[in-house]
C-alpha positions as CSV (number, residue, x, y, z in Angstrom):
1,M,44.3,41.4,97.1
2,H,43.3,37.7,98.0
3,W,45.6,35.0,96.8
4,L,44.2,31.6,96.3
5,E,46.2,28.2,95.7
6,F,45.7,26.7,92.4
7,H,46.8,23.2,91.4
8,L,48.1,23.5,87.7
9,H,49.4,19.9,86.2
10,G,50.4,18.8,89.9
11,S,52.3,21.8,90.9
12,I,50.8,24.4,93.4
13,V,50.5,28.1,92.3
14,F,49.4,30.9,94.1
15,L,47.4,33.5,92.1
16,P,45.0,36.2,92.9
17,W,41.7,34.8,92.8
18,L,40.0,37.1,90.1
19,L,42.9,36.0,87.7
20,L,42.3,32.7,88.5
21,V,38.4,32.9,87.7
22,S,39.3,34.9,84.7
23,I,41.6,32.7,83.5
24,T,39.2,29.7,84.1
25,K,36.4,31.5,81.9
26,E,39.0,32.2,79.1
27,R,39.4,28.4,79.1
28,L,35.7,27.6,79.0
29,E,34.9,30.1,76.3
30,A,38.0,28.8,74.3
31,I,36.6,25.5,74.5
32,S,32.9,25.9,74.1
33,S,33.7,28.2,70.7
34,S,35.9,25.3,69.1
35,S,34.5,22.1,68.1
36,T,32.6,19.8,70.6
37,N,34.4,17.1,70.6
38,Q,34.9,14.5,73.7
39,A,38.3,15.9,74.4
40,N,36.9,19.2,74.3
41,D,34.1,17.9,76.8
42,Q,36.6,16.2,79.1
43,K,38.6,19.7,79.2
44,I,35.5,21.5,80.1
45,E,34.7,18.9,82.8
46,A,38.4,19.0,83.9
47,L,38.2,23.0,83.9
48,S,34.9,23.0,85.6
49,M,36.2,20.7,88.5
50,E,39.4,23.0,88.5
51,L,36.5,25.9,88.9
52,E,34.9,24.1,91.7
53,T,38.5,23.4,93.3
54,A,39.4,27.1,92.9
55,R,36.0,28.1,94.5
56,A,36.3,25.8,97.2
57,D,40.1,26.8,97.9
58,L,38.7,30.5,97.8
59,V,36.3,29.7,100.5
60,A,38.9,28.2,102.8
61,A,41.4,30.7,102.1
62,R,38.7,33.4,102.9
63,E,38.0,31.2,106.2
64,R,41.7,31.0,107.0
65,L,41.9,34.7,106.4
66,A,39.2,35.5,108.9
67,T,40.6,33.1,111.2
68,Y,44.3,34.7,111.1
69,Q,42.6,38.2,111.3
70,K,40.6,37.2,114.3
71,I,43.6,35.5,116.0
72,A,45.5,38.6,115.1
73,K,42.8,40.7,116.8
74,D,42.7,38.8,119.7
75,N,46.6,38.7,120.0
76,E,46.6,42.4,119.7
77,S,44.1,43.0,122.5
78,S,46.1,40.4,124.5
79,L,49.3,42.3,123.8
80,A,47.4,45.5,124.7
81,E,46.0,44.3,128.1
82,L,49.6,42.6,128.7
83,T,51.3,46.2,128.1
84,K,48.6,47.8,130.3
85,S,49.1,45.2,133.1
86,T,53.1,45.7,132.6
87,E,52.6,49.3,132.9
88,V,50.6,49.0,136.0
89,Y,53.0,46.6,137.4
90,K,55.8,49.1,136.7
91,Q,54.4,51.9,138.4
92,S,53.4,50.1,141.2
93,T,56.7,48.2,141.8
94,S,58.2,51.8,141.2
95,A,56.1,53.2,144.0
96,E,56.8,50.5,146.3
97,L,60.5,50.7,145.8
98,E,60.8,54.4,146.5
99,K,58.3,53.6,149.6
100,L,61.1,51.0,150.6
101,K,64.2,53.4,150.1
102,K,62.6,56.0,152.1
103,E,61.8,53.4,154.8
104,L,65.3,52.2,154.5
105,E,66.7,55.8,154.5
106,L,64.5,56.8,157.7
107,S,65.5,53.4,159.6
108,T,69.4,54.1,158.7
109,K,69.3,57.5,160.1
110,T,67.2,56.2,163.0
111,A,70.0,53.5,163.4
112,E,72.6,56.1,163.2
113,A,71.0,58.4,165.8
114,R,70.6,55.5,168.2
115,Q,74.3,54.4,167.8
116,A,75.7,57.6,168.1
117,A,73.4,57.9,171.6
118,L,74.6,54.7,172.5
119,D,78.2,55.7,171.9
120,E,77.7,58.8,174.0
121,L,76.2,56.9,176.7
122,G,79.2,54.1,176.5
123,D,81.7,57.3,176.3
124,E,79.8,58.8,179.5
125,L,79.7,55.5,181.4
126,A,83.4,54.9,180.8
127,S,84.3,58.5,181.7
128,Q,82.3,57.9,185.0
129,R,83.6,54.3,185.6
130,G,87.1,56.1,185.3
131,K,86.0,58.9,187.7
132,Q,84.4,56.0,190.2
133,E,87.6,54.0,189.8
134,D,89.9,57.3,190.7
135,K,87.7,58.0,193.2
136,I,87.8,54.4,194.9
137,S,91.6,54.4,194.1
138,E,91.6,57.9,196.0
139,L,89.6,56.6,198.9
140,T,91.4,53.4,199.3
141,T,94.5,55.2,199.5
142,K,93.0,57.5,202.1
143,V,91.7,54.4,204.0
144,D,95.2,52.9,203.8
145,L,97.0,56.0,205.0
146,L,94.3,56.6,207.8
147,T,94.8,53.0,208.9
148,K,98.8,53.5,208.8
149,E,98.3,56.7,210.7
150,N,95.5,54.8,213.3
151,E,98.4,52.3,213.7
152,S,101.0,54.8,214.2
153,V,98.9,56.8,216.6
154,K,98.1,53.5,218.7
155,K,101.6,52.6,218.8
156,D,102.4,56.3,219.7
157,A,99.8,56.1,222.3
158,D,101.1,52.7,223.7
159,A,104.6,54.1,223.7
160,A,103.1,57.2,225.5
161,A,101.4,55.2,228.2
162,M,104.5,52.9,228.7
163,K,106.2,56.1,229.0
164,L,103.6,57.8,231.2
165,V,103.9,54.5,233.5
166,S,107.5,54.6,233.6
167,V,107.6,58.5,234.5
168,Q,104.7,57.8,237.0
169,E,106.9,55.0,238.4
170,E,110.1,57.4,238.3
171,I,108.0,59.9,240.1
172,D,106.7,57.1,242.7
173,L,110.4,56.2,243.4
174,H,111.4,60.0,243.6
175,K,108.7,60.8,246.0
176,A,109.3,57.7,248.1
177,N,113.1,58.5,248.1
178,A,112.2,62.1,249.1
179,V,110.1,60.9,252.2
180,A,112.7,58.6,252.9
181,A,115.2,61.2,252.7
182,K,113.0,63.6,255.1
183,V,112.8,61.1,257.7
């Protein structure tokens, strides 16, 4: 049903346009059936103007209705496109998010594996260092021991050489005494 803005005694009334046309026709018929005095002519004139105004308002209302319908249709199309774009974006974003989650998971696993390998190498290196330090300490102890033994052997050799010289001198003295005693 189409509604039309109608001006009645300075007030705006919205009536269905068919009702407005029907009311205007009834008024015109009522005026024409009565006497044709000047007052009635003025009423007819006023009603004719109201009818013309009502027709102009009807045309304007139809134009506004067409405009509103076009705007609504355009908005529906825009909303459909926006909804479709939103769905495509959501799917794209969800797929990208899943891809990034998988990449993060893979990177995390790789990093954990590398860290475990580094920890193992670190432990092995520490163990080897400990073994090397033990070996170095052991070898240092052996070198110190052998150095002391060497010094002791040198002292013993020096003492033995001195004793040998002393014994040789004693033998030479005893030989000299024995030769002198034979003579």
